[in-house]
BARO-984719 format. One record per atom (N, C-alpha, C): residue in three letters; x, y, z; atom name; residue number from 1; chain. Coordinates in nm, 3 decimals, always signed. Example, Ala and Ser with C-alpha at 12.3 -4.5 7.8 and 13.67 -1.06 7.14 Angstrom:
# residues 2
@r ALA&X +1.319&Y -0.569&Z +0.780&a N&k 1&c A
@r ALA&X +1.230&Y -0.450&Z +0.780&a CA&k 1&c A
@r ALA&X +1.320&Y -0.330&Z +0.780&a C&k 1&c A
@r SER&X +1.285&Y -0.225&Z +0.708&a N&k 2&c A
@r SER&X +1.367&Y -0.106&Z +0.714&a CA&k 2&c A
@r SER&X +1.290&Y +0.003&Z +0.787&a C&k 2&c A
END
This chain:
# residues 65
@r MET&X +11.557&Y +5.918&Z +8.042&a N&k 1&c A
@r MET&X +11.479&Y +5.908&Z +8.200&a CA&k 1&c A
@r MET&X +11.364&Y +5.995&Z +8.173&a C&k 1&c A
@r ILE&X +11.257&Y +5.952&Z +8.232&a N&k 2&c A
@r ILE&X +11.123&Y +6.018&Z +8.217&a CA&k 2&c A
@r ILE&X +11.085&Y +6.050&Z +8.367&a C&k 2&c A
@r THR&X +11.007&Y +6.161&Z +8.386&a N&k 3&c A
@r THR&X +10.961&Y +6.198&Z +8.509&a CA&k 3&c A
@r THR&X +10.808&Y +6.144&Z +8.547&a C&k 3&c A
@r VAL&X +10.791&Y +6.074&Z +8.648&a N&k 4&c A
@r VAL&X +10.633&Y +6.020&Z +8.672&a CA&k 4&c A
@r VAL&X +10.609&Y +6.075&Z +8.805&a C&k 4&c A
@r THR&X +10.476&Y +6.044&Z +8.851&a N&k 5&c A
@r THR&X +10.423&Y +6.072&Z +8.982&a CA&k 5&c A
@r THR&X +10.392&Y +6.007&Z +9.058&a C&k 5&c A
@r ARG&X +10.439&Y +5.961&Z +9.199&a N&k 6&c A
@r ARG&X +10.371&Y +5.850&Z +9.240&a CA&k 6&c A
@r ARG&X +10.247&Y +5.869&Z +9.287&a C&k 6&c A
@r LEU&X +10.157&Y +5.795&Z +9.354&a N&k 7&c A
@r LEU&X +10.023&Y +5.811&Z +9.391&a CA&k 7&c A
@r LEU&X +10.027&Y +5.888&Z +9.512&a C&k 7&c A
@r ASN&X +10.131&Y +5.926&Z +9.582&a N&k 8&c A
@r ASN&X +10.149&Y +5.992&Z +9.693&a CA&k 8&c A
@r ASN&X +10.194&Y +6.149&Z +9.663&a C&k 8&c A
@r GLY&X +10.185&Y +6.137&Z +9.514&a N&k 9&c A
@r GLY&X +10.203&Y +6.306&Z +9.460&a CA&k 9&c A
@r GLY&X +10.364&Y +6.352&Z +9.451&a C&k 9&c A
@r LYS&X +10.452&Y +6.240&Z +9.501&a N&k 10&c A
@r LYS&X +10.611&Y +6.251&Z +9.483&a CA&k 10&c A
@r LYS&X +10.648&Y +6.233&Z +9.335&a C&k 10&c A
@r PRO&X +10.729&Y +6.324&Z +9.292&a N&k 11&c A
@r PRO&X +10.782&Y +6.308&Z +9.161&a CA&k 11&c A
@r PRO&X +10.922&Y +6.183&Z +9.153&a C&k 11&c A
@r MET&X +10.923&Y +6.119&Z +9.067&a N&k 12&c A
@r MET&X +11.000&Y +6.028&Z +9.055&a CA&k 12&c A
@r MET&X +11.031&Y +6.006&Z +8.896&a C&k 12&c A
@r VAL&X +11.190&Y +5.973&Z +8.889&a N&k 13&c A
@r VAL&X +11.239&Y +5.950&Z +8.761&a CA&k 13&c A
@r VAL&X +11.267&Y +5.794&Z +8.712&a C&k 13&c A
@r VAL&X +11.236&Y +5.753&Z +8.576&a N&k 14&c A
@r VAL&X +11.228&Y +5.632&Z +8.563&a CA&k 14&c A
@r VAL&X +11.316&Y +5.603&Z +8.431&a C&k 14&c A
@r ASN&X +11.386&Y +5.523&Z +8.431&a N&k 15&c A
@r ASN&X +11.478&Y +5.492&Z +8.320&a CA&k 15&c A
@r ASN&X +11.408&Y +5.425&Z +8.220&a C&k 15&c A
@r ALA&X +11.382&Y +5.515&Z +8.105&a N&k 16&c A
@r ALA&X +11.248&Y +5.455&Z +8.009&a CA&k 16&c A
@r ALA&X +11.303&Y +5.330&Z +7.936&a C&k 16&c A
@r GLU&X +11.442&Y +5.305&Z +7.925&a N&k 17&c A
@r GLU&X +11.492&Y +5.220&Z +7.869&a CA&k 17&c A
@r GLU&X +11.467&Y +5.093&Z +7.933&a C&k 17&c A
@r LEU&X +11.445&Y +5.078&Z +8.070&a N&k 18&c A
@r LEU&X +11.405&Y +4.962&Z +8.162&a CA&k 18&c A
@r LEU&X +11.265&Y +4.936&Z +8.163&a C&k 18&c A
@r ILE&X +11.175&Y +5.023&Z +8.101&a N&k 19&c A
@r ILE&X +11.012&Y +4.967&Z +8.085&a CA&k 19&c A
@r ILE&X +10.976&Y +4.869&Z +7.996&a C&k 19&c A
@r ARG&X +10.939&Y +4.754&Z +8.071&a N&k 20&c A
@r ARG&X +10.882&Y +4.616&Z +7.981&a CA&k 20&c A
@r ARG&X +10.733&Y +4.668&Z +7.942&a C&k 20&c A
@r THR&X +10.665&Y +4.687&Z +8.039&a N&k 21&c A
@r THR&X +10.505&Y +4.717&Z +8.008&a CA&k 21&c A
@r THR&X +10.450&Y +4.826&Z +8.081&a C&k 21&c A
@r VAL&X +10.354&Y +4.871&Z +8.009&a N&k 22&c A
@r VAL&X +10.279&Y +4.994&Z +8.096&a CA&k 22&c A
@r VAL&X +10.117&Y +4.927&Z +8.095&a C&k 22&c A
@r GLU&X +10.051&Y +4.955&Z +8.203&a N&k 23&c A
@r GLU&X +9.918&Y +4.885&Z +8.197&a CA&k 23&c A
@r GLU&X +9.806&Y +4.975&Z +8.296&a C&k 23&c A
@r GLU&X +9.718&Y +4.985&Z +8.247&a N&k 24&c A
@r GLU&X +9.585&Y +5.082&Z +8.303&a CA&k 24&c A
@r GLU&X +9.492&Y +4.987&Z +8.373&a C&k 24&c A
@r ASN&X +9.467&Y +4.978&Z +8.513&a N&k 25&c A
@r ASN&X +9.341&Y +4.894&Z +8.582&a CA&k 25&c A
@r ASN&X +9.318&Y +4.910&Z +8.694&a C&k 25&c A
@r PRO&X +9.252&Y +4.999&Z +8.760&a N&k 26&c A
@r PRO&X +9.265&Y +5.140&Z +8.673&a CA&k 26&c A
@r PRO&X +9.385&Y +5.228&Z +8.722&a C&k 26&c A
@r ASP&X +9.481&Y +5.202&Z +8.786&a N&k 27&c A
@r ASP&X +9.589&Y +5.260&Z +8.815&a CA&k 27&c A
@r ASP&X +9.682&Y +5.238&Z +8.734&a C&k 27&c A
@r THR&X +9.767&Y +5.339&Z +8.670&a N&k 28&c A
@r THR&X +9.858&Y +5.306&Z +8.590&a CA&k 28&c A
@r THR&X +9.991&Y +5.229&Z +8.647&a C&k 28&c A
@r THR&X +10.021&Y +5.109&Z +8.600&a N&k 29&c A
@r THR&X +10.121&Y +5.036&Z +8.643&a CA&k 29&c A
@r THR&X +10.222&Y +5.019&Z +8.559&a C&k 29&c A
@r ILE&X +10.373&Y +5.021&Z +8.585&a N&k 30&c A
@r ILE&X +10.477&Y +5.026&Z +8.499&a CA&k 30&c A
@r ILE&X +10.542&Y +4.905&Z +8.528&a C&k 30&c A
@r THR&X +10.569&Y +4.805&Z +8.496&a N&k 31&c A
@r THR&X +10.664&Y +4.689&Z +8.495&a CA&k 31&c A
@r THR&X +10.823&Y +4.720&Z +8.433&a C&k 31&c A
@r LEU&X +10.896&Y +4.713&Z +8.510&a N&k 32&c A
@r LEU&X +11.015&Y +4.712&Z +8.459&a CA&k 32&c A
@r LEU&X +11.100&Y +4.587&Z +8.417&a C&k 32&c A
@r ILE&X +11.201&Y +4.583&Z +8.330&a N&k 33&c A
@r ILE&X +11.253&Y +4.486&Z +8.291&a CA&k 33&c A
@r ILE&X +11.298&Y +4.366&Z +8.397&a C&k 33&c A
@r ASN&X +11.342&Y +4.414&Z +8.545&a N&k 34&c A
@r ASN&X +11.384&Y +4.341&Z +8.655&a CA&k 34&c A
@r ASN&X +11.260&Y +4.288&Z +8.715&a C&k 34&c A
@r GLY&X +11.142&Y +4.331&Z +8.692&a N&k 35&c A
@r GLY&X +11.026&Y +4.273&Z +8.745&a CA&k 35&c A
@r GLY&X +10.957&Y +4.364&Z +8.853&a C&k 35&c A
@r ASP&X +11.030&Y +4.467&Z +8.894&a N&k 36&c A
@r ASP&X +10.975&Y +4.592&Z +8.974&a CA&k 36&c A
@r ASP&X +10.850&Y +4.644&Z +8.903&a C&k 36&c A
@r HIS&X +10.738&Y +4.669&Z +8.988&a N&k 37&c A
@r HIS&X +10.624&Y +4.734&Z +8.953&a CA&k 37&c A
@r HIS&X +10.607&Y +4.865&Z +9.020&a C&k 37&c A
@r LEU&X +10.570&Y +4.971&Z +8.922&a N&k 38&c A
@r LEU&X +10.570&Y +5.110&Z +9.017&a CA&k 38&c A
@r LEU&X +10.415&Y +5.139&Z +8.952&a C&k 38&c A
@r ILE&X +10.351&Y +5.224&Z +9.055&a N&k 39&c A
@r ILE&X +10.233&Y +5.255&Z +9.035&a CA&k 39&c A
@r ILE&X +10.223&Y +5.428&Z +9.010&a C&k 39&c A
@r VAL&X +10.175&Y +5.464&Z +8.947&a N&k 40&c A
@r VAL&X +10.209&Y +5.621&Z +8.891&a CA&k 40&c A
@r VAL&X +10.071&Y +5.663&Z +8.879&a C&k 40&c A
@r LYS&X +10.046&Y +5.816&Z +8.880&a N&k 41&c A
@r LYS&X +9.926&Y +5.874&Z +8.853&a CA&k 41&c A
@r LYS&X +9.894&Y +5.929&Z +8.703&a C&k 41&c A
@r GLU&X +10.026&Y +5.914&Z +8.615&a N&k 42&c A
@r GLU&X +9.988&Y +5.964&Z +8.480&a CA&k 42&c A
@r GLU&X +9.930&Y +5.822&Z +8.403&a C&k 42&c A
@r SER&X +9.849&Y +5.877&Z +8.279&a N&k 43&c A
@r SER&X +9.777&Y +5.751&Z +8.233&a CA&k 43&c A
@r SER&X +9.894&Y +5.697&Z +8.154&a C&k 43&c A
@r MET&X +9.840&Y +5.562&Z +8.084&a N&k 44&c A
@r MET&X +9.927&Y +5.479&Z +7.996&a CA&k 44&c A
@r MET&X +9.982&Y +5.581&Z +7.879&a C&k 44&c A
@r THR&X +9.886&Y +5.646&Z +7.815&a N&k 45&c A
@r THR&X +9.919&Y +5.712&Z +7.686&a CA&k 45&c A
@r THR&X +9.992&Y +5.817&Z +7.744&a C&k 45&c A
@r THR&X +9.987&Y +5.896&Z +7.835&a N&k 46&c A
@r THR&X +10.086&Y +5.994&Z +7.895&a CA&k 46&c A
@r THR&X +10.245&Y +5.932&Z +7.887&a C&k 46&c A
@r ILE&X +10.243&Y +5.816&Z +7.970&a N&k 47&c A
@r ILE&X +10.384&Y +5.744&Z +7.969&a CA&k 47&c A
@r ILE&X +10.420&Y +5.681&Z +7.837&a C&k 47&c A
@r VAL&X +10.318&Y +5.671&Z +7.752&a N&k 48&c A
@r VAL&X +10.395&Y +5.623&Z +7.596&a CA&k 48&c A
@r VAL&X +10.462&Y +5.741&Z +7.562&a C&k 48&c A
@r GLU&X +10.368&Y +5.876&Z +7.561&a N&k 49&c A
@r GLU&X +10.443&Y +5.967&Z +7.491&a CA&k 49&c A
@r GLU&X +10.549&Y +6.056&Z +7.525&a C&k 49&c A
@r LYS&X +10.573&Y +6.003&Z +7.678&a N&k 50&c A
@r LYS&X +10.706&Y +6.044&Z +7.731&a CA&k 50&c A
@r LYS&X +10.817&Y +5.961&Z +7.693&a C&k 50&c A
@r VAL&X +10.795&Y +5.821&Z +7.683&a N&k 51&c A
@r VAL&X +10.898&Y +5.760&Z +7.630&a CA&k 51&c A
@r VAL&X +10.936&Y +5.757&Z +7.473&a C&k 51&c A
@r ILE&X +10.808&Y +5.789&Z +7.394&a N&k 52&c A
@r ILE&X +10.866&Y +5.829&Z +7.272&a CA&k 52&c A
@r ILE&X +10.948&Y +5.962&Z +7.249&a C&k 52&c A
@r GLU&X +10.893&Y +6.083&Z +7.328&a N&k 53&c A
@r GLU&X +11.001&Y +6.187&Z +7.343&a CA&k 53&c A
@r GLU&X +11.148&Y +6.148&Z +7.390&a C&k 53&c A
@r TYR&X +11.118&Y +6.075&Z +7.487&a N&k 54&c A
@r TYR&X +11.264&Y +6.037&Z +7.543&a CA&k 54&c A
@r TYR&X +11.359&Y +5.995&Z +7.424&a C&k 54&c A
@r GLY&X +11.298&Y +5.895&Z +7.347&a N&k 55&c A
@r GLY&X +11.370&Y +5.814&Z +7.234&a CA&k 55&c A
@r GLY&X +11.401&Y +5.943&Z +7.128&a C&k 55&c A
@r ARG&X +11.329&Y +6.010&Z +7.101&a N&k 56&c A
@r ARG&X +11.321&Y +6.120&Z +6.994&a CA&k 56&c A
@r ARG&X +11.449&Y +6.217&Z +7.036&a C&k 56&c A
@r HIS&X +11.470&Y +6.239&Z +7.169&a N&k 57&c A
@r HIS&X +11.550&Y +6.333&Z +7.232&a CA&k 57&c A
@r HIS&X +11.726&Y +6.261&Z +7.225&a C&k 57&c A
@r LEU&X +11.679&Y +6.137&Z +7.252&a N&k 58&c A
@r LEU&X +11.815&Y +6.078&Z +7.243&a CA&k 58&c A
@r LEU&X +11.872&Y +6.032&Z +7.087&a C&k 58&c A
@r ARG&X +11.796&Y +6.049&Z +6.999&a N&k 59&c A
@r ARG&X +11.828&Y +6.047&Z +6.832&a CA&k 59&c A
@r ARG&X +11.854&Y +6.143&Z +6.782&a C&k 59&c A
@r ARG&X +11.812&Y +6.285&Z +6.865&a N&k 60&c A
@r ARG&X +11.865&Y +6.407&Z +6.811&a CA&k 60&c A
@r ARG&X +12.018&Y +6.436&Z +6.862&a C&k 60&c A
@r MET&X +12.065&Y +6.356&Z +6.954&a N&k 61&c A
@r MET&X +12.190&Y +6.399&Z +7.015&a CA&k 61&c A
@r MET&X +12.283&Y +6.320&Z +6.954&a C&k 61&c A
@r LEU&X +12.251&Y +6.236&Z +6.850&a N&k 62&c A
@r LEU&X +12.337&Y +6.144&Z +6.769&a CA&k 62&c A
@r LEU&X +12.414&Y +6.217&Z +6.652&a C&k 62&c A
@r PRO&X +12.547&Y +6.232&Z +6.647&a N&k 63&c A
@r PRO&X +12.624&Y +6.275&Z +6.520&a CA&k 63&c A
@r PRO&X +12.526&Y +6.233&Z +6.396&a C&k 63&c A
@r PRO&X +12.544&Y +6.309&Z +6.297&a N&k 64&c A
@r PRO&X +12.510&Y +6.242&Z +6.161&a CA&k 64&c A
@r PRO&X +12.601&Y +6.130&Z +6.109&a C&k 64&c A
@r ASP&X +12.537&Y +6.040&Z +6.041&a N&k 65&c A
@r ASP&X +12.579&Y +5.962&Z +5.958&a CA&k 65&c A
@r ASP&X +12.710&Y +6.004&Z +5.858&a C&k 65&c A
END
């Protein structure tokens, strides 16, 4: 899960595994796999960084092979 900010300033948590695309035009729009669109204050680059960090966090929780 990643935390993002709605345009009205309220924080919201999004399941990073449900993100299909992220676009900037000029507002950042997150499209989920179910077709929902979320418009947030964070830049596209910031969203990508948060998703990458989320994935790294999950991999650290896995037991060693």
